[in-house]
C-alpha positions in Angstrom: 53.9 16.6 -139.7 50.8 17.3 -141.8 48.3 14.8 -143.3 45.0 15.0 -145.2 41.8 13.9 -143.5 38.9 12.2 -145.3 37.7 15.6 -146.7 41.1 16.5 -148.1 41.7 19.2 -145.5 45.2 19.3 -144.0 45.5 18.4 -140.3 48.5 18.5 -138.0 49.7 15.3 -136.5 52.0 14.8 -133.5 54.4 12.0 -134.4 55.7 10.0 -131.4 59.0 8.3 -131.0 57.6 5.1 -132.6 56.3 7.1 -135.6 52.6 6.7 -134.6 50.6 9.9 -134.8 49.4 11.3 -131.5 46.4 13.4 -130.7 46.4 17.1 -131.2 44.0 19.9 -130.2 43.6 23.5 -131.3 46.5 24.5 -129.1 48.9 21.6 -129.6 49.3 18.0 -128.4 46.6 16.7 -126.1 47.8 15.3 -122.7 47.9 11.5 -122.5 46.1 10.3 -119.4 48.2 8.5 -116.8 46.3 5.9 -114.8 46.1 6.7 -111.1 47.7 4.3 -108.7 45.5 1.7 -107.0 45.6 0.9 -103.3 43.9 -2.0 -101.6 43.7 -3.5 -98.1 41.9 -6.5 -96.6 39.4 -5.5 -93.9 38.1 -9.0 -93.2 38.7 -11.6 -92.0 40.8 -10.7 -89.0 43.5 -12.9 -87.6 41.2 -15.7 -86.6 38.3 -17.4 -88.3 35.7 -19.9 -87.1 36.4 -23.4 -88.5 33.7 -24.9 -90.6 31.9 -21.6 -91.1 31.3 -19.1 -93.9 33.5 -15.9 -93.8 33.2 -12.8 -95.9 36.6 -11.8 -97.3 36.4 -8.0 -97.8 38.9 -5.9 -99.7 38.6 -2.1 -99.9 40.0 -0.6 -103.1 40.9 3.0 -103.9 41.3 3.5 -107.7 39.8 2.2 -110.9 39.7 -1.6 -111.1 37.5 -4.1 -112.9 37.2 -6.4 -109.9 38.9 -8.2 -107.1 40.0 -11.9 -107.1 40.4 -13.7 -103.8 42.5 -16.8 -103.1 43.2 -19.0 -100.1 46.6 -20.7 -100.0 47.0 -19.9 -103.7 43.7 -21.3 -104.8 41.2 -18.8 -106.3 37.9 -19.0 -104.4 36.0 -16.2 -106.1 35.9 -12.8 -107.8 33.7 -9.8 -107.2 33.3 -7.2 -110.0 30.7 -5.1 -108.2 31.8 -3.2 -105.1 29.4 -1.8 -102.6 29.0 2.0 -102.3 32.1 2.3 -100.1 34.4 0.5 -102.6 34.4 -2.8 -100.7 34.6 -6.0 -102.7 33.3 -9.2 -101.0 33.9 -12.9 -101.6 32.4 -15.6 -99.4 34.8 -18.3 -98.2 33.8 -21.6 -96.4 36.6 -22.1 -93.8 37.5 -25.8 -93.7 36.8 -27.8 -90.5 40.4 -28.1 -89.3 40.9 -26.2 -86.1 44.4 -24.7 -85.6 45.0 -24.6 -89.4 46.6 -21.4 -90.8 45.5 -20.0 -94.2 47.0 -17.3 -96.4 44.1 -15.2 -97.7 45.1 -13.0 -100.6 43.4 -10.6 -102.9 44.4 -8.9 -106.1 42.8 -5.9 -107.7 42.2 -6.6 -111.4 42.7 -4.2 -114.3 41.4 -4.3 -117.8 42.6 -7.6 -119.3 43.1 -9.2 -115.9 46.4 -7.7 -115.0 47.2 -7.1 -111.3 47.1 -3.5 -110.1 47.5 -4.1 -106.3 47.6 -7.0 -103.9 46.9 -7.6 -100.2 47.1 -10.6 -97.9 46.7 -11.8 -94.4 47.4 -15.0 -92.5 44.5 -16.3 -90.4 44.1 -19.2 -88.1 40.9 -21.4 -87.7 39.7 -21.9 -84.2 
């Protein structure tokens, strides 16, 4: 398909299935970038935490994300949008004073617009 640009010159357009023109280069259609997959794992805390103390929840992310949101038992406790040089995101959590209690610590890697790209979780017990 051909169309005229703002100067009146004819340019070739690649028309997609939905009828929207796609990008073209001197040798044909340009590749459309496909986002790379995101992987995430929690590196802290371990299986037990000290009751009534602060703990750093750490998530290592491989891939492009806008941040990591951390929750405990489904309640969001914080978000980190600036990883350290190793790709680790950290959110501080004050563990409640209840010894013997179990907590589900979860993290989700956020994409543009807040969508979830990856998740990780661990169950910990306060001692």
